[in-house]
C-alpha positions as CSV (number, residue, x, y, z in Angstrom):
1,M,-2.2,-6.8,-5.5
2,P,-3.5,-9.4,-8.3
3,T,-6.8,-9.8,-9.9
4,H,-8.1,-11.4,-6.8
5,R,-7.9,-7.7,-5.0
6,I,-11.4,-6.7,-6.8
7,F,-14.3,-7.7,-5.5
8,S,-16.3,-4.2,-7.3
9,P,-17.9,-5.3,-10.7
10,V,-16.4,-2.3,-12.2
11,P,-13.8,-3.8,-14.1
12,S,-10.2,-2.3,-13.1
13,L,-7.3,-1.4,-15.2
14,K,-4.5,-4.0,-14.1
15,C,-0.7,-2.8,-14.3
16,R,0.7,-6.0,-13.3
17,L,4.2,-6.0,-14.0
18,S,6.9,-8.1,-15.2
19,L,9.4,-7.4,-17.5
20,V,6.8,-8.0,-20.0
21,G,4.1,-5.8,-18.4
22,K,2.3,-8.5,-16.5
23,R,1.1,-7.4,-13.3
24,L,-0.7,-4.9,-11.0
25,R,-2.2,-4.8,-8.7
26,S,-3.9,7.5,6.6
27,G,0.2,15.4,9.6
28,V,2.0,16.5,12.5
29,A,5.5,18.1,12.3
30,G,7.1,15.3,14.1
31,M,5.9,12.8,11.6
32,A,7.2,14.7,8.8
33,V,10.7,15.0,10.7
34,A,10.7,11.0,11.2
35,V,9.8,10.5,7.7
36,S,12.9,12.4,6.1
37,L,14.9,10.8,8.6
38,I,14.0,7.0,7.5
39,M,13.1,7.8,3.8
40,P,17.2,7.8,3.3
41,A,17.5,4.5,4.2
42,V,15.1,3.7,1.4
43,A,17.3,5.2,-1.5
44,L,19.5,1.6,-0.5
45,A,16.5,-0.3,-1.7
46,G,17.5,-0.6,-5.3
47,H,20.7,-2.0,-4.6
48,A,20.3,-3.9,-1.4
49,H,21.1,-7.2,-1.0
50,A,18.1,-10.0,0.0
51,A,19.3,-10.6,3.5
52,S,19.1,-7.2,4.3
53,L,15.5,-6.7,3.4
54,T,12.5,-7.1,5.5
55,Y,10.0,-9.5,4.2
56,G,6.3,-9.1,4.1
57,Q,3.0,-10.6,2.7
58,D,-0.6,-9.0,1.8
59,V,-3.7,-10.3,1.2
60,S,-7.6,-9.9,0.5
61,G,-10.5,-11.6,1.0
62,Y,-9.2,-13.8,-2.0
63,E,-7.3,-15.3,1.0
64,P,-9.9,-15.6,4.1
65,N,-8.5,-18.2,5.8
66,Y,-4.8,-17.3,5.5
67,D,-3.3,-18.7,8.6
68,W,-0.7,-15.6,9.7
69,S,0.6,-18.0,12.7
70,V,2.8,-19.6,10.5
71,S,3.7,-16.9,8.1
72,S,7.5,-15.7,8.3
73,A,6.4,-12.2,7.3
74,K,7.6,-9.1,9.4
75,F,4.8,-7.0,8.1
76,G,1.6,-8.2,6.8
77,I,-0.8,-5.5,5.0
78,I,-4.7,-6.2,4.3
79,K,-7.6,-5.2,2.1
80,A,-10.1,-3.2,4.2
81,T,-12.3,-1.6,1.9
82,E,-12.9,-0.4,-1.6
83,G,-14.8,2.3,-3.6
84,L,-17.9,3.7,-1.9
85,S,-19.0,1.0,0.0
86,F,-17.3,-2.4,0.1
87,R,-16.1,-3.8,2.8
88,D,-13.7,-6.8,3.0
89,P,-15.1,-9.7,4.7
90,S,-12.3,-11.2,5.7
91,F,-10.6,-7.7,7.0
92,V,-11.6,-7.9,10.8
93,R,-10.5,-11.7,11.3
94,Q,-6.8,-10.5,9.8
95,W,-6.3,-7.4,11.3
96,Q,-6.7,-9.1,15.2
97,E,-4.7,-12.0,13.8
98,L,-1.7,-9.4,12.8
99,A,-2.3,-7.6,16.3
100,G,-1.9,-11.2,18.1
101,K,1.0,-11.9,15.7
102,G,2.9,-8.7,16.8
103,I,4.5,-7.8,13.6
104,V,3.9,-4.5,11.5
105,R,0.4,-4.4,9.8
106,G,-1.2,-1.9,7.3
107,A,-4.7,-1.6,5.9
108,Y,-5.3,-0.5,2.6
109,H,-8.2,0.8,0.2
110,Y,-8.6,0.3,-3.4
111,G,-9.6,3.2,-5.2
112,H,-11.7,4.4,-7.6
113,P,-11.2,7.7,-9.4
114,G,-15.0,7.8,-10.5
115,N,-16.2,8.1,-7.0
116,D,-15.9,10.9,-4.9
117,P,-12.5,10.6,-3.0
118,I,-13.4,12.6,-0.1
119,A,-16.2,9.9,0.3
120,E,-13.9,6.9,-0.3
121,A,-11.4,7.9,2.1
122,D,-14.1,8.6,4.6
123,H,-15.4,5.0,4.0
124,F,-12.1,3.3,4.5
125,L,-11.6,5.7,7.8
126,S,-14.9,4.4,9.0
127,V,-13.9,0.6,8.5
128,V,-10.2,0.8,10.0
129,N,-11.5,3.3,12.8
130,A,-13.7,0.8,14.0
131,Q,-11.1,-1.7,14.8
132,P,-8.7,-1.1,17.7
133,A,-5.6,0.5,16.7
134,K,-1.8,0.3,17.6
135,P,1.2,2.5,17.1
136,G,2.9,1.9,13.9
137,D,-0.4,0.8,11.8
138,L,-0.2,1.3,8.6
139,L,-2.5,3.2,6.1
140,V,-2.5,2.6,2.1
141,L,-4.1,4.0,-0.8
142,D,-4.1,1.4,-3.5
143,L,-4.8,2.9,-6.9
144,E,-4.8,0.7,-10.2
145,T,-7.7,1.7,-12.0
146,T,-8.4,4.8,-14.0
147,D,-12.3,4.0,-14.3
148,G,-12.3,5.8,-17.5
149,E,-10.8,9.3,-16.3
150,S,-8.0,11.2,-17.5
151,I,-4.6,11.3,-16.3
152,A,-5.1,14.5,-14.9
153,H,-8.4,13.4,-12.8
154,V,-6.7,10.6,-11.2
155,N,-3.6,12.3,-10.3
156,A,-6.1,14.9,-8.6
157,W,-8.1,12.1,-7.1
158,A,-5.1,10.3,-5.6
159,K,-3.8,13.6,-4.0
160,T,-7.1,14.3,-2.5
161,W,-7.6,10.9,-1.3
162,L,-4.2,10.9,0.3
163,A,-4.4,14.5,1.7
164,H,-7.6,14.1,3.6
165,V,-6.5,10.6,5.5
166,K,-3.2,12.5,6.7
167,A,-5.6,15.5,7.6
168,K,-7.7,13.0,9.4
169,T,-5.1,10.8,10.7
170,G,-2.0,12.6,11.1
171,V,-0.6,9.9,9.4
172,T,1.4,9.9,6.1
173,P,-0.6,7.2,4.0
174,M,1.5,4.8,1.5
175,F,0.4,4.9,-2.2
176,Y,0.6,1.4,-3.7
177,S,0.3,0.9,-7.1
178,G,2.2,-1.1,-10.3
179,W,5.3,0.6,-11.7
180,D,3.7,1.4,-14.9
181,F,0.3,3.2,-13.5
182,A,2.7,5.2,-10.8
183,D,4.7,6.5,-13.2
184,T,1.8,7.8,-15.7
185,Y,-0.9,8.9,-12.8
186,G,1.6,9.5,-9.7
187,H,3.5,12.6,-10.5
188,G,3.5,14.8,-7.8
189,L,3.0,12.2,-5.0
190,A,6.3,11.5,-4.0
191,R,5.9,12.9,-0.4
192,Y,3.7,9.7,0.1
193,P,5.9,6.4,0.5
194,L,5.8,4.5,-2.5
195,W,5.0,0.5,-2.3
196,V,5.2,-0.5,-6.1
197,A,4.4,-3.8,-7.7
198,Y,7.2,-4.6,-9.8
199,Y,7.7,-8.2,-11.2
200,G,10.4,-10.4,-13.0
201,G,13.7,-8.7,-11.3
202,A,15.4,-9.3,-8.3
203,K,13.9,-8.5,-4.9
204,G,14.5,-4.8,-4.3
205,G,15.5,-4.2,-7.8
206,V,13.5,-2.0,-9.1
207,T,13.9,1.9,-9.8
208,P,11.3,4.3,-8.6
209,P,8.9,5.4,-10.6
210,A,7.7,9.2,-11.8
211,D,8.9,11.6,-9.1
212,W,9.9,9.3,-6.3
213,K,13.6,9.3,-5.5
214,T,12.9,6.3,-3.1
215,W,10.5,3.3,-3.0
216,T,9.3,1.6,0.7
217,I,8.3,-1.3,-0.3
218,H,8.7,-3.6,-3.5
219,Q,6.3,-6.2,-4.2
220,Y,8.1,-8.8,-6.5
221,T,5.9,-11.7,-6.9
222,D,2.0,-12.8,-6.3
223,T,2.7,-16.3,-6.5
224,P,1.6,-18.3,-4.0
225,I,0.4,-15.1,-2.4
226,D,1.5,-11.5,-2.6
227,Q,5.2,-11.1,-1.5
228,N,7.3,-7.7,-0.6
229,V,10.5,-6.7,0.9
230,S,11.3,-3.2,2.5
231,A,14.7,-1.6,2.7
232,L,13.6,-0.2,6.2
233,T,13.3,-2.5,9.4
234,P,10.1,-3.2,11.5
235,Q,10.7,-0.5,13.5
236,Q,11.3,2.2,10.9
237,L,8.1,1.1,8.9
238,R,6.2,1.4,12.1
239,V,7.7,5.1,12.6
240,L,5.6,5.6,9.1
241,G,2.2,4.4,10.7
242,R,-0.4,5.6,13.4
243,R,1.5,7.2,16.5
């Protein structure tokens, strides 16, 4: 998710990756079993052929008029909230459009570790839960900035946010970040499906950072908009979302 994802005046630390480090950017037991059944498929991602990958896109209020009806994406993830109070002005329209299109959809929250993680998670859920939900809706934490906090603090913040959303929804949320940021701040988060930004290589040609053994989504470019691939089918992606 590029710099245009940030609406807050607080600067963010972007780990938007290419080969030269260019880019950055909600449980029940049944869910745990379902995830364990599909995650091995993700292990194929690093070696998957482009033809076997599921194509998706993600957008925010910086693409407020994006027309999903003409998109070839099989999944779409959109920004809902940031920090303690920001609501993306295009979220409701785009959420409804994705429902009409019928593809896998997800909502993400841009986190600020300088704030209370529970308060941020509750803000995200209040906005997302205000809209009609569908089985398979994905919930995502987008973490790309430290707000000047330590590695230990940022890591603990992410764990608290993710665990709170899972406890409130029964959904194991996805964790998004750039490769370098995830590798530094993401240790101990491998229970959460990884959406990693890494530019410069082939689609799906990324090694998981930190403790992750697999990745779920690979964001491989932001041109002309954020573009992604998953080694999972749309049906498998839905297993990671709301029941």
